[in-house]
C-alpha positions in Angstrom: 6.1 29.6 -9.6 5.2 27.9 -6.6 6.9 25.5 -4.7 5.5 23.6 -1.8 5.5 21.0 0.8 2.9 19.3 -0.7 4.3 19.1 -4.3 7.4 17.6 -2.9 6.0 14.9 -1.1 3.9 14.3 -4.1 7.1 14.2 -6.3 8.4 11.7 -4.3 5.6 9.3 -4.3 4.9 10.1 -8.0 6.2 12.5 -10.3 3.4 12.2 -12.6 0.9 13.1 -10.1 2.6 16.2 -9.4 3.1 16.8 -12.9 -1.1 16.5 -13.6 -1.9 18.4 -10.5 0.4 21.4 -11.9 -0.6 21.1 -15.8 -3.7 18.4 -16.1 -7.5 18.9 -16.7 -8.7 18.6 -12.8 -12.0 18.0 -14.2 -10.2 14.3 -15.2 -9.5 14.0 -11.5 -11.8 11.5 -9.2 -12.4 12.9 -5.9 -11.0 11.0 -2.6 -12.0 7.8 -2.3 -13.7 7.0 1.1 -11.0 5.4 2.6 -8.1 8.1 1.6 -10.7 10.7 3.3 -10.7 8.3 6.2 -6.8 8.4 6.7 -7.2 12.2 6.2 -9.0 12.4 9.1 -7.2 9.4 11.1 -4.0 12.1 10.3 -6.3 15.0 11.7 -7.6 13.4 14.7 -3.6 11.9 15.7 -2.4 15.6 15.4 -5.2 16.6 17.8 -4.3 14.0 19.9 -0.4 15.5 19.5 -1.0 19.3 20.1 -3.5 18.6 23.0 -0.6 18.4 24.8 0.8 21.7 24.3 -0.7 25.9 24.4 0.4 27.6 20.9 -0.8 30.1 18.7 -1.8 29.9 15.2 -1.4 32.9 12.7 -4.6 34.4 11.5 -4.8 35.0 7.5 -7.3 34.1 4.8 -7.0 31.3 3.4 -4.4 30.7 1.0 -3.0 34.1 1.5 0.1 32.7 1.8 1.6 36.2 2.2 -0.7 37.3 4.5 0.0 34.3 6.4 3.9 34.4 6.5 3.6 38.1 7.7 1.3 36.9 10.5 3.5 34.3 10.9 7.0 35.9 11.4 5.3 38.3 13.9 4.8 35.4 15.8 7.9 34.2 15.5 9.7 37.8 16.2 7.1 38.0 19.2 9.0 34.8 20.7 6.0 32.8 20.9 6.5 29.4 22.4 4.7 27.0 19.9 3.3 27.9 16.5 0.9 25.3 15.1 0.9 25.6 11.0 2.6 28.7 10.6 3.7 29.9 6.8 7.0 29.8 6.2 7.5 31.6 2.4 10.2 32.3 0.7 11.4 34.2 -2.6 14.5 32.3 -3.8 14.8 34.0 -7.6 12.9 35.7 -9.8 10.5 33.0 -10.6 10.3 31.0 -7.7 8.7 31.5 -4.5 8.9 28.4 -1.9 5.6 27.4 0.7 6.1 25.3 3.9 3.8 24.8 6.8 5.1 22.9 9.7 2.5 21.5 11.8 4.7 23.0 14.7 7.2 25.4 15.0 9.1 25.2 18.6 11.1 28.2 19.9 14.5 27.0 21.3 17.7 29.1 22.4 20.6 30.0 19.6 20.8 33.0 17.4 18.7 34.2 14.5 17.1 37.1 13.0 14.9 37.3 16.2 17.6 37.4 19.1 18.5 34.8 21.1 16.1 32.6 19.9 15.2 30.3 17.0 12.6 27.1 15.5 12.8 24.0 15.0 9.9 22.4 12.9 8.0 19.2 13.8 5.8 17.4 11.3 2.9 14.9 12.6 2.7 12.1 10.6 0.2 8.8 10.7 2.9 6.9 9.7 4.4 4.3 12.0 8.1 4.9 10.4 10.0 7.6 9.2 9.9 7.2 5.9 12.3 9.1 3.6 9.7 10.9 1.7 8.7 12.5 5.5 12.5 13.3 6.2 12.5 15.3 3.3 9.7 16.7 3.5 11.0 18.3 7.2 14.5 19.1 5.8 12.5 21.2 3.2 10.6 22.6 5.8 13.7 23.2 7.8 15.0 24.8 4.7 12.7 27.2 4.4 12.8 28.0 8.0 16.8 28.7 7.8 15.8 31.5 5.0 13.2 32.9 7.5 14.9 33.1 10.3 18.6 33.3 9.1 20.1 29.9 10.7 19.4 26.3 10.0 17.8 24.9 12.9 20.0 22.2 14.4 17.1 19.4 14.1 13.9 19.1 12.6 11.4 16.5 13.9 8.7 13.8 13.0 6.2 13.0 15.5 4.9 9.6 14.3 1.7 7.4 15.2 3.4 4.4 17.8 7.3 5.3 17.5 6.7 8.8 18.9 9.5 11.2 18.5 11.6 11.0 15.2 14.8 13.3 14.9 15.9 13.7 11.5 19.6 14.2 10.2 19.3 17.3 8.4 23.4 17.2 7.5 22.5 13.8 5.9 19.4 14.9 4.0 20.3 18.2 2.5 22.3 16.9 -0.4 19.3 14.7 -1.3 17.1 17.2 -0.9 18.9 19.3 -3.4 18.7 16.6 -6.1 14.9 16.2 -5.6 14.6 19.5 -5.4 16.3 20.4 -9.0 14.4 17.5 -10.3 11.2 18.5 -9.5 12.2 22.2 -10.4 13.2 21.0 -13.9 9.9 18.9 -14.8 7.8 22.3 -13.8 9.5 25.0 -15.4 10.0 23.0 -18.6 6.5 21.1 -18.1 8.3 17.7 -18.8 5.4 14.9 -18.7 6.3 11.8 -17.1 5.3 8.0 -18.4 2.1 6.9 -16.8 4.0 4.3 -14.8 1.6 1.9 -13.1 2.6 1.1 -9.4 -0.8 -0.8 -8.2 0.1 -0.7 -4.6 0.5 3.3 -5.1 -1.7 4.2 -7.7 -5.1 2.7 -6.7 -5.7 5.5 -4.2 -4.8 8.6 -6.5 -7.3 10.5 -8.2 -5.4 10.3 -11.6 -5.5 6.4 -11.7 -8.1 6.3 -14.2 -6.7 8.5 -16.8 -3.3 7.3 -16.3 -3.9 3.6 -16.2 -6.3 4.0 -19.9 -3.2 5.8 -21.1 -0.4 2.5 -20.0 -3.3 0.3 -21.2 -3.7 1.8 -24.5 0.5 1.8 -24.5 0.6 -1.5 -23.1 3.4 -0.5 -21.0 5.4 -2.6 -19.7 4.6 -1.2 -15.8 1.1 -4.0 -16.2 3.6 -6.6 -16.3 4.5 -8.0 -12.3 7.8 -7.6 -11.8 8.9 -4.8 -13.7 9.2 -2.5 -11.4 10.2 1.4 -11.4 13.8 0.4 -10.9 14.0 -2.3 -13.3 12.6 -0.4 -16.5 15.4 2.0 -17.5 17.6 -1.3 -17.3 14.8 -2.9 -20.1 14.9 0.5 -21.6 18.7 0.3 -21.9 18.5 -2.8 -23.8 15.8 -2.3 -26.3 13.8 -4.4 -24.6 10.5 -1.7 -24.3 7.7 -4.1 -25.2 6.0 -7.0 -23.7 6.8 -9.2 -27.2 10.4 -8.4 -26.9 10.4 -9.7 -23.5 8.6 -12.8 -24.1 10.6 -13.3 -27.2 14.2 -13.7 -25.0 15.6 -16.4 -23.4 15.2 -15.7 -19.7 19.5 -16.7 -19.5 20.0 -14.2 -22.2 17.5 -11.4 -19.8 19.6 -12.0 -17.2 23.2 -11.9 -19.1 22.2 -8.5 -20.6 20.3 -6.4 -17.6 22.0 -8.5 -14.2 19.0 -9.3 -12.7 18.6 -12.4 -11.1 17.8 -16.1 -12.4 14.6 -16.2 -10.5 13.5 -12.5 -11.8 14.9 -12.9 -15.3 12.6 -16.5 -15.6 9.7 -15.0 -14.3 9.8 -12.1 -16.0 10.0 -13.6 -19.2 7.2 -16.3 -18.2 4.9 -13.3 -17.5 5.4 -12.0 -20.8 4.8 -14.8 -22.6 1.3 -15.0 -20.3 0.4 -12.1 -21.5 1.3 -12.3 -25.4 -0.5 -15.9 -25.5 -2.9 -14.7 -23.1 -3.3 -17.7 -21.5 -1.0 -19.5 -18.2 2.1 -20.8 -18.7 2.7 -23.2 -16.0 6.2 -23.6 -13.6 5.5 -26.4 -11.6 3.3 -29.0 -9.9 3.1 -28.2 -7.0 5.1 -25.3 -4.7 9.0 -26.0 -4.4 9.5 -27.9 -1.1 5.6 -29.0 -1.1 5.5 -33.2 -1.1 2.0 -33.4 -1.6 -0.4 -32.1 -4.0 -3.5 -29.3 -3.1 -5.8 -30.6 -1.2 -9.4 -31.9 -1.6 -11.6 -33.2 1.3 -14.8 -33.5 2.3 -15.2 -30.8 4.1 -13.3 -27.4 3.1 -13.0 -24.3 5.1 -12.4 -21.1 3.4 -11.6 -18.2 5.7 -10.9 -14.4 5.4 -10.4 -11.6 7.7 -11.3 -7.8 8.2 -9.7 -5.6 10.1 -9.2 -2.4 11.0 -5.5 -1.2 11.6 -6.2 1.7 13.2 -7.8 0.0 16.2 -5.3 -3.2 16.1 -8.7 -5.1 15.8 -9.7 -8.2 13.7 -13.3 -7.4 13.6 -14.7 -10.0 11.2 -13.4 -13.7 10.8 -15.5 -14.8 7.6 -15.4 -19.2 7.3 -17.3 -20.9 4.4 -17.7 -23.9 4.7 -18.1 -26.4 1.7 -19.1 -29.9 2.3 -18.5 -31.9 -0.9 -20.6 -34.8 0.5 -24.0 -32.9 1.1 -23.2 -30.3 -1.5 -24.0 -27.5 1.0 -22.4 -24.2 1.3 -22.7 -22.7 4.3 -21.3 -18.8 5.6 -20.6 -18.3 8.7 -19.8 -14.4 9.6 -18.3 -14.3 13.0 -18.5 -10.3 13.6 -17.5 -8.0 16.4 -19.8 -5.5 16.2 -17.8 -3.2 18.4 -14.5 -3.7 19.7 -14.9 -5.4 23.2 -16.3 -8.1 21.2 -13.1 -9.2 19.7 -12.3 -11.9 22.1 -15.8 -13.2 21.6 -15.5 -13.5 17.8 -12.2 -15.1 18.2 -13.1 -17.6 20.5 -16.7 -18.4 17.9 -13.5 -19.1 15.4 -12.4 -21.6 17.5 -15.1 -23.3 18.1 -15.8 -23.6 14.6 -12.6 -24.8 13.5 -13.1 -27.2 15.9 -16.2 -28.9 14.9 -13.9 -30.0 11.4 -11.0 -30.9 12.9 -9.9 -33.2 9.7 -10.9 -30.0 7.3 -8.3 -27.7 5.6 -8.2 -24.1 6.0 -8.0 -22.5 2.8 -7.0 -18.4 2.9 -5.3 -16.1 0.7 -1.8 -14.4 1.5 -0.2 -14.9 4.9 -2.4 -11.7 6.8 -4.7 -14.9 8.4 -1.7 -16.7 9.7 -0.3 -13.8 11.3 -3.9 -12.4 12.7 -4.4 -16.1 14.6 -0.9 -15.9 15.6 -1.4 -12.3 16.9 -4.8 -13.4 18.5 -3.7 -16.5 20.1 -1.4 -14.3 21.8 -3.6 -11.5 23.1 -5.9 -13.9 24.4 -3.7 -16.7 26.0 -4.9 -19.0 23.7 -3.0 -22.7 24.4 0.2 -22.6 21.4 -0.3 -26.4 21.2 -3.9 -25.7 20.0 -2.2 -22.9 17.9 0.1 -24.9 16.1 -2.1 -27.8 15.4 -4.6 -25.5 13.9 -2.3 -23.6 11.5 -1.0 -26.9 10.0 -4.3 -27.1 8.4 -3.8 -23.7 7.0 -3.3 -23.8 2.6 -2.2 -19.9 1.5 -3.9 -20.2 -2.0 -1.5 -17.6 -2.7 1.7 -19.3 -2.3 0.1 -21.9 -4.6 -1.1 -19.6 -7.7 2.3 -17.9 -7.5 4.4 -20.8 -7.6 3.0 -23.2 -9.6 1.3 -20.7 -12.5 2.3 -17.6 -14.6 -1.5 -15.9 -15.2 -1.8 -12.8 -18.1 -3.1 -10.5 -14.9 -1.6 -6.9 -14.1 -1.1 -8.1 -9.9 -1.6 -11.3 -8.3 -4.4 -10.2 -5.9 -7.4 -12.2 -4.7 -9.8 -9.8 -7.3 -7.8 -10.0 -10.2 -7.3 -13.9 -9.9 -10.7 -14.6 -9.3 -11.8 -12.0 -12.0 -10.0 -13.6 -14.4 -11.1 -17.1 -13.8 -14.8 -15.6 -14.3 -15.9 -15.0 -10.7 -17.4 -11.4 -9.8 -18.2 -9.5 -6.3 -21.5 -8.7 -6.0 -20.0 -4.8 -5.0 -18.2 -4.4 -8.2 -16.4 -1.6 -6.0 -16.1 -3.5 -2.9 -12.2 -4.0 -1.5 -10.2 -4.2 2.1 -9.8 -0.5 2.2 -13.4 0.6 1.5 -14.3 -2.3 4.4 -11.9 -0.5 6.7 -14.2 2.6 6.3 -17.3 1.2 6.5 -16.9 -0.4 9.7 -15.4 3.1 11.1 -18.7 4.5 9.5 -20.6 1.8 11.5 -18.5 2.4 14.8 -19.6 6.2 14.2 -23.3 5.9 12.9 -24.3 2.6 13.8 -25.9 2.4 10.7 -26.2 -1.3 10.1 -26.3 -0.9 6.2 -22.5 -0.3 6.7 -22.1 -3.7 8.7 -24.3 -5.5 5.8 -22.3 -4.4 3.2 -19.0 -5.5 4.9 -20.7 -9.5 5.2 -21.3 -8.9 1.4 -18.1 -8.6 0.8 -16.1 -10.8 3.2 -18.3 -13.6 2.2 -17.5 -12.7 -1.9 -13.7 -13.0 -0.4 -14.2 -16.2 1.1 -16.0 -17.9 -2.3 -13.3 -15.7 -4.7 -10.8 -18.1 -2.5 -12.7 -21.5 -2.9 -13.1 -20.5 -6.9 -9.4 -20.1 -7.0 -9.2 -23.1 -5.5 -11.9 -25.1 -7.5 -9.8 -23.5 -11.1 -6.6 -24.3 -9.7 -6.8 -28.1 -9.0 -9.0 -28.3 -12.4 -5.7 -26.7 -13.8 -2.9 -28.7 -12.0 -4.7 -31.9 -12.6 -4.9 -31.2 -16.0 -1.1 -30.2 -16.4 -0.1 -33.2 -14.5 -2.2 -35.3 -16.9 -0.2 -33.8 -19.8 3.4 -34.0 -18.5 2.7 -37.8 -17.1 2.9 -36.5 -13.4 6.5 -35.2 -13.8 7.1 -31.1 -12.3 7.5 -29.2 -15.6 11.2 -28.2 -16.2 10.2 -25.2 -15.8 10.3 -25.3 -12.0 13.9 -25.8 -11.3 14.7 -21.9 -12.5 10.9 -20.2 -11.1 11.3 -19.9 -6.9 10.2 -16.7 -6.8 6.7 -15.0 -6.5 6.2 -12.6 -9.2 4.0 -10.5 -6.9 7.4 -10.6 -5.1 9.7 -9.3 -7.9 
């Protein structure tokens, strides 16, 4: 059996992905998305920029011939080469196991080894901004295989991260964690144990196995489709025989709290989320979020705001603003677009000029990103803070309003799922934030305006989806206020947690 660093990294993210890569029908696996392809290209560029500072040698061997690659690498190490790029480390641990690791860089340092008065330390170059545990354990695995090749554990292993730079991995601390992880991985592979199809939306969406896994989870009505049921909470529910949506919907929140040890807020939200699924209708939490004294605003003129950005460039390149004039019944979309990174300041100033034309209009957005970006751009371009403070007082986060006032029969509280639940559809059904990042990078590379036009359509639809959600929520809350004579539902005393957070 072949054990690779790639398998180890995959297993940390999703056991089922590793299983399917080994035993699944690869015809059912989708090709990498455009965004995932871009991430891989960005990582390759990051590695090239790092390696440009070094003189290194690379072993020469036929593609995927790990035996030849390991032999070529061993010869370079025996010769005392200072830097080796993507050297193949291969060890036969027992009768049926071969471990292979390919560090991005092996660096010669003083010390005893099979080779003489020197040894090597591994470096893994990652696009991540922080030293995630999964990358630390990957580096520890590389160090372990390297130790078998050179006869001694390296004193350290390194990660080289985007923005942060060098990070020293604590091998002693991570070796026990690696041993447990490898034991679990090898047991699954040797016994061919198929893991459950547990859906975690923010992880699974980029995986090529997402569609078949989601189909299985949907057919099983798997609890992972209920917001708030995380991989850590799921086994606790199983231990108390709470294995169906109906079972969770039927239990009292306080009983769930007593059984599981979940917090009061988590228990209340989990029960009502299950009830929304079982009843296939919303469950009211409150008429307004806790701490809000006024109802959801409605004005003669309203603005709906959505930003598109390129994270790798730290660039906010599009400020989309939909102006709704209820008096004239006009709807006007303003796409304030930076066609190059150098135009970011101009579109920022255009945005400020536009919103100042409607000084009394509330500015609706979805989630905190728009607020965070406005604050960042204000600092970057020395915008007077009193102006920004006055501007931000007009911002209304519809994500807060939805998640604090109602529970919906949906699997995640994203704008796309909420808007689609109320009947809104994007003109491009495949469009999403990740795809727009890819489209903009392609525009910069090719100057093909088709990419820009596709982004503008997507951004306008995001603004219109935000408007649709606001209109639906306004009507819904007015109906609830009428049915309760304006009194807050009692459930609001307990439900203070965002279901997207639980």
